[in-house]
C-alpha positions in Angstrom: 15.6 -26.3 40.8 16.2 -23.6 38.3 18.6 -20.9 39.7 16.8 -17.6 40.3 19.3 -15.6 38.3 18.6 -17.4 35.0 16.2 -15.6 32.7 13.4 -17.1 30.7 15.3 -16.5 27.5 18.3 -18.5 28.8 16.0 -21.3 29.8 14.4 -21.4 26.4 17.9 -21.3 24.8 18.8 -24.4 26.8 15.6 -26.1 25.7 16.2 -25.3 22.0 15.6 -28.9 20.9 12.3 -29.1 22.8 11.3 -25.8 21.2 12.1 -27.2 17.7 10.1 -30.4 18.4 7.1 -28.4 19.5 7.4 -26.1 16.4 7.6 -29.1 14.0 4.6 -30.6 15.7 2.5 -27.5 15.2 3.6 -27.1 11.6 2.6 -30.8 10.9 -0.8 -30.3 12.5 -1.4 -27.1 10.4 -0.2 -28.9 7.3 -2.7 -31.8 7.9 -5.5 -29.2 8.1 -4.4 -27.5 4.9 -4.3 -30.9 3.2 -7.9 -31.3 4.3 -8.9 -28.0 2.7 -7.3 -29.1 -0.5 -8.6 -32.6 -0.7 -12.2 -32.1 0.6 -14.3 -30.8 -2.3 -17.1 -29.9 0.2 -14.8 -27.3 1.8 -14.2 -25.7 -1.6 -17.9 -25.9 -2.3 -18.7 -23.9 0.8 -15.9 -21.4 0.0 -17.2 -21.1 -3.6 -20.7 -20.3 -2.4 -19.4 -17.7 0.1 -17.5 -15.9 -2.7 -20.5 -15.9 -5.0 -22.7 -14.5 -2.2 -20.2 -11.7 -1.4 -19.8 -10.7 -5.1 -23.5 -10.7 -5.5 -23.9 -8.4 -2.5 -21.2 -6.0 -3.8 -22.6 -5.9 -7.3 -26.1 -5.1 -6.2 -25.3 -2.5 -3.6 -23.8 1.0 -3.9 -21.0 0.2 -1.5 -19.5 -2.6 0.6 -20.5 -0.7 3.7 -24.2 -0.9 2.7 -23.7 -4.6 2.2 -22.4 -5.0 5.7 -25.5 -3.2 7.1 -28.0 -5.0 4.9 -27.1 -8.5 3.8 -24.0 -9.8 5.4 -25.7 -11.6 8.3 -26.5 -14.8 6.2 -22.9 -15.0 5.3 -21.8 -14.8 8.9 -24.2 -17.7 9.7 -22.7 -19.7 6.8 -19.2 -19.0 8.1 -20.2 -20.1 11.6 -21.7 -23.3 10.2 -18.5 -24.0 8.3 -16.5 -23.5 11.5 -18.7 -25.9 13.4 -19.0 -28.6 10.7 -15.2 -28.9 10.4 -14.3 -28.0 14.0 -12.1 -25.2 12.7 -10.1 -23.2 15.2 -10.2 -19.5 15.1 -6.7 -19.4 13.5 -7.9 -21.7 10.8 -11.0 -19.6 10.0 -8.7 -16.5 9.7 -6.4 -18.5 7.4 -9.4 -19.5 5.2 -10.8 -16.0 5.0 -7.5 -14.4 4.2 -6.9 -17.2 1.6 -10.3 -16.3 0.0 -9.3 -12.6 0.1 -6.0 -13.4 -1.8 -7.9 -15.6 -4.3 -10.3 -12.7 -5.1 -7.4 -10.3 -5.5 -5.6 -12.6 -7.9 -8.7 -12.8 -10.0 -8.8 -9.0 -10.3 -5.8 -9.3 -12.6 -7.3 -11.9 -14.9 -7.7 -10.2 -18.4 -10.1 -12.9 -19.7 -12.5 -12.3 -16.7 -12.3 -8.5 -17.2 -13.1 -8.9 -21.0 -16.0 -11.2 -20.3 -17.4 -8.7 -17.7 -17.2 -5.9 -20.2 -18.9 -7.9 -23.0 -21.9 -8.2 -20.7 -22.3 -4.5 -20.3 -20.3 -3.9 -17.1 -17.5 -1.3 -16.8 -15.0 -3.1 -14.4 -14.9 -6.5 -12.8 -11.9 -5.3 -10.7 -13.8 -2.9 -8.5 -16.5 -5.6 -7.5 -13.7 -8.1 -6.8 -11.8 -5.6 -4.8 -14.9 -4.7 -2.7 -15.5 -8.4 -2.1 -11.9 -9.0 -1.2 -12.0 -6.1 1.3 -15.1 -7.6 2.9 -13.4 -10.9 3.2 -10.4 -9.2 4.8 -12.7 -7.4 7.3 -14.4 -10.7 8.2 -11.0 -12.3 8.8 -10.0 -9.5 11.2 -13.3 -9.8 13.0 -12.9 -13.5 13.6 -9.4 -12.9 14.8 -10.4 -10.1 17.2 -13.3 -12.2 18.6 -11.0 -15.1 19.1 -8.6 -12.9 21.1 -11.5 -11.6 23.2 -13.1 -15.0 23.8 -9.9 -17.0 24.4 -8.8 -20.3 22.9 -11.5 -22.5 24.5 -14.5 -20.5 23.2 -13.0 -19.2 20.0 -14.3 -22.2 18.1 -17.9 -21.3 19.1 -17.9 -17.7 18.1 -21.3 -16.0 18.6 -22.9 -14.8 15.4 -24.4 -11.8 17.3 -20.9 -10.9 18.5 -19.5 -11.0 15.0 -22.4 -8.9 13.7 -21.7 -6.3 16.4 -18.0 -6.3 15.6 -18.9 -5.7 11.9 -21.2 -2.9 12.9 -18.5 -1.3 15.0 -16.1 -1.5 12.1 -18.8 0.1 9.9 -19.2 3.0 12.3 -15.4 3.5 12.5 -15.3 3.5 8.7 -17.9 6.2 8.5 -15.9 8.3 11.0 -12.8 8.2 8.8 -14.2 8.2 5.3 -15.2 11.1 3.0 -18.8 10.3 2.0 -18.6 11.7 -1.5 -15.5 9.9 -2.8 -15.2 7.0 -0.4 -11.6 8.0 0.3 -10.2 8.5 3.8 -10.9 12.0 5.1 -8.5 14.8 6.0 -8.4 14.0 9.7 -7.5 10.3 9.1 -4.9 11.4 6.6 -3.1 13.6 9.2 -3.2 10.8 11.8 -1.8 8.2 9.4 0.8 10.5 8.0 2.1 11.1 11.5 2.1 7.3 12.2 3.9 6.5 8.9 6.5 9.2 9.5 7.2 7.7 13.0 7.5 4.2 11.5 9.8 5.5 8.7 12.0 7.2 11.3 12.2 4.2 13.5 13.1 1.7 10.8 15.2 4.2 8.6 12.9 3.9 5.6 11.4 6.3 3.1 7.9 7.8 3.1 6.6 9.6 0.1 3.6 11.9 -0.3 1.7 12.9 -3.5 -0.8 15.8 -3.6 -3.1 15.9 -6.6 -5.2 18.8 -7.8 -7.8 18.8 -10.6 -6.9 21.4 -13.2 -9.5 24.1 -13.8 -12.0 22.4 -11.6 -13.8 25.6 -10.8 -14.4 26.2 -14.5 -15.8 22.7 -14.8 -18.2 23.3 -11.9 -19.2 26.7 -13.2 -19.9 25.4 -16.7 -21.6 22.1 -15.7 -22.9 22.4 -12.1 -21.7 20.9 -8.9 -23.5 17.5 -9.3 -21.4 16.9 -12.5 -18.3 18.0 -10.6 -19.1 15.5 -7.8 -19.1 12.7 -10.4 -15.7 13.8 -11.6 -14.4 13.7 -8.0 -15.8 10.2 -7.5 -14.4 8.9 -10.7 -10.9 10.3 -10.1 -11.0 8.8 -6.5 -11.7 5.4 -8.1 -8.7 5.8 -10.4 -6.5 6.7 -7.4 -7.7 3.7 -5.4 -7.2 1.3 -8.3 -3.6 2.5 -9.0 -2.5 2.6 -5.4 -1.0 -0.4 -3.6 -2.8 -2.0 -0.7 -0.4 -0.5 1.8 -0.9 3.1 0.5 -3.3 5.5 2.1 -5.5 7.4 -0.3 -7.4 10.4 1.1 -9.3 13.5 0.1 -7.2 16.5 1.2 -10.0 19.0 0.6 -12.0 20.4 -2.3 -10.6 19.0 -5.5 -7.3 17.9 -3.9 -6.5 14.3 -3.1 -3.4 12.7 -1.6 -1.6 9.4 -1.4 0.7 8.4 1.4 3.3 5.8 0.1 5.3 4.0 2.8 8.8 2.8 1.9 8.6 4.5 -1.5 11.4 6.6 -3.1 10.9 10.0 -4.7 11.3 8.6 -8.2 8.9 5.7 -7.6 6.3 8.1 -6.1 6.7 10.3 -9.2 6.2 7.4 -11.5 2.9 6.4 -9.8 1.7 10.0 -9.8 2.5 10.3 -13.6 0.7 7.0 -14.3 -2.4 8.3 -12.5 -2.1 11.6 -14.3 -2.1 9.7 -17.7 -5.1 7.6 -16.6 -7.2 10.6 -15.7 -6.2 12.5 -18.9 -7.2 9.5 -21.0 -10.5 8.8 -19.1 -13.9 9.9 -20.4 -15.8 12.4 -18.3 -19.2 13.9 -18.9 -19.1 17.3 -20.5 -15.3 17.4 -20.4 -15.2 19.4 -23.7 -15.9 22.4 -21.4 -12.3 22.2 -20.1 -9.4 24.2 -21.7 -7.8 21.0 -23.0 -11.1 19.3 -23.8 -10.4 16.8 -21.1 -10.1 16.5 -17.4 -6.5 16.6 -16.1 -4.5 16.5 -12.9 -1.4 18.2 -11.6 0.6 16.6 -8.8 3.4 17.4 -6.4 5.7 14.8 -4.8 8.0 14.9 -1.7 9.8 12.3 0.3 10.8 12.0 3.9 13.6 12.3 5.0 15.4 13.2 1.8 13.2 16.2 1.2 11.7 17.0 4.6 12.5 16.6 8.2 8.9 15.9 9.5 5.3 15.4 8.3 4.4 19.1 8.4 7.4 19.9 6.2 6.6 17.0 3.9 3.1 18.4 3.2 4.6 21.8 2.5 7.2 20.4 0.1 4.7 18.3 -1.8 2.3 21.3 -1.9 5.0 23.6 -3.2 5.9 21.1 -5.9 2.2 21.0 -6.8 2.2 24.8 -7.1 5.2 24.6 -9.5 3.3 22.0 -11.6 0.3 24.3 -11.8 2.4 27.4 -12.7 4.3 25.5 -15.4 1.2 24.7 -17.4 -0.7 22.0 -15.4 -1.3 18.4 -16.4 2.1 17.4 -15.0 4.0 16.0 -12.0 6.7 17.8 -10.2 9.0 16.3 -7.5 10.5 18.4 -4.8 14.3 18.9 -5.1 16.3 20.2 -2.1 18.7 23.0 -2.9 21.7 20.9 -1.8 23.0 18.8 -4.7 25.6 16.0 -4.2 27.7 14.6 -7.0 28.7 10.9 -6.5 31.4 9.4 -8.7 32.5 5.8 -9.2 35.6 4.7 -11.1 35.3 0.9 -11.8 38.4 -1.2 -11.6 37.1 -3.5 -14.4 34.8 -3.1 -17.4 31.1 -2.7 -16.5 28.1 -1.8 -18.6 26.1 0.1 -16.0 26.3 1.2 -12.5 23.4 2.0 -10.1 23.7 4.2 -7.1 21.7 2.7 -4.2 21.2 3.8 -0.6 18.7 4.7 2.1 17.8 7.7 0.0 16.2 5.5 -2.7 15.2 2.4 -0.7 18.3 0.5 -2.0 16.4 0.1 -5.3 19.0 -0.7 -8.1 16.6 0.3 -10.8 16.0 3.9 -9.7 19.2 5.9 -10.0 21.4 4.7 -12.8 24.7 6.6 -13.0 25.8 8.4 -16.2 29.0 7.1 -17.9 31.7 9.7 -18.4 34.3 10.0 -21.2 37.0 8.8 -18.9 35.1 5.6 -18.1 33.9 6.7 -14.7 30.2 7.0 -13.7 28.5 10.0 -12.1 25.2 10.8 -10.5 23.9 14.1 -9.1 21.3 13.7 -6.4 19.4 16.4 -4.4 19.3 15.7 -0.7 18.3 17.5 2.5 21.3 17.9 4.9 21.8 14.7 6.9 23.7 11.4 7.1 23.1 8.8 4.4 24.4 5.3 3.5 25.1 4.1 0.0 26.7 1.5 -2.3 27.0 0.8 -6.0 25.5 -2.1 -8.0 27.5 -3.2 -11.0 25.6 -4.7 -14.0 22.5 -5.5 -11.8 24.5 -8.1 -9.8 27.6 -7.1 -7.9 27.2 -4.8 -4.8 30.3 -2.9 -4.0 31.4 0.0 -1.8 33.0 3.3 -2.9 36.8 2.8 -2.7 37.2 6.6 -2.7 35.2 7.1 0.5 36.9 5.9 3.7 33.9 6.5 5.9 32.0 3.2 6.3 29.4 1.5 8.4 28.3 -2.1 8.9 25.5 -3.0 6.5 24.0 -5.8 8.7 24.7 -8.4 5.9 28.3 -9.1 6.5 29.7 -6.1 4.6 29.9 -2.4 4.7 28.1 0.7 3.4 29.7 4.0 2.7 28.6 7.0 4.8 27.6 10.2 2.9 27.4 13.3 5.1 25.4 16.1 3.4 25.8 19.6 4.8 23.7 22.7 3.9 
């Protein structure tokens, strides 16, 4: 008999070897299935045909959403047949679908494929591959959700109609959160996600950056060329934002000619670099009748702000990014401005041995050693001035990209969770 006062965790800890055996058995079983995928050419043949069908649908439709409504049912049947023919569990189907998604994403970066696509009169292979990859991702999620609903015993016999309804539900949800003109998320969804990401950043002590973009002299463009031409500009700029953003970023239409990107776990400097890269892409792009603009081209201005180093909450984050955008516009447009809090902190490090460079890292820059390089002073010390909102921060120094050391001049320390310490930096107003 097991004593009543022993918890399940204690029981599992006592059975550690049994747990390890069960784990190894599951891993070996999965490995044998993966070996089958690799060795059986028929499996790849099915996967190959699925990819071709998906890309064909995306290429010949205005959007992936229309593809779901119109032509995805045959693909669902093909997936169901593949599942039955190889007696694949729901987890294995999800694994295959996500593997296909990743394969398509990797092909997006193949320069030879892009060049061949252009030679045949197409603009971009990346967008079609991205749409197909997104569809594959949605199919994987649907198979997973159905498996959770049906349970293990019936998950291998997923009903095609149930999958189709799940895809239709997903399509309806997408319509509710998507701006119809640009295909970006809409303002309501942006606010919901910003609140969620701020809560996540607060819980895990991470950064959250926000970029607000505004099209320069857009009213002049509309007045000169008409709103249909202006809509084409909005759609093309939206495509550039989506192409440049990471998969984890949230790109939305803020309103009118303004668009935003929410960047989880991104420092102020990294966000500004992305914003400037997008600005350059737009400035170098070709738009219809762009000679009507003051600079003879379509340009963007952008404002950047980061939680919690610039703002205490999501409302303040929007205000700080918006105020930075206003500065960018007032300073001549076609530029990126990052918010800088009024409180500036000078951090100094005196090395005890010769070093070539020193980086300041901390929770204010996501511990990124390539962001804030310190300036060497005449006396051999290194210095960096950083703008921070009042609060408590943690930091270290990185010497020559390799050695992580604490500040010997600061006696306030905290455990870093990795067997060492961080310095504590208290910033007051």
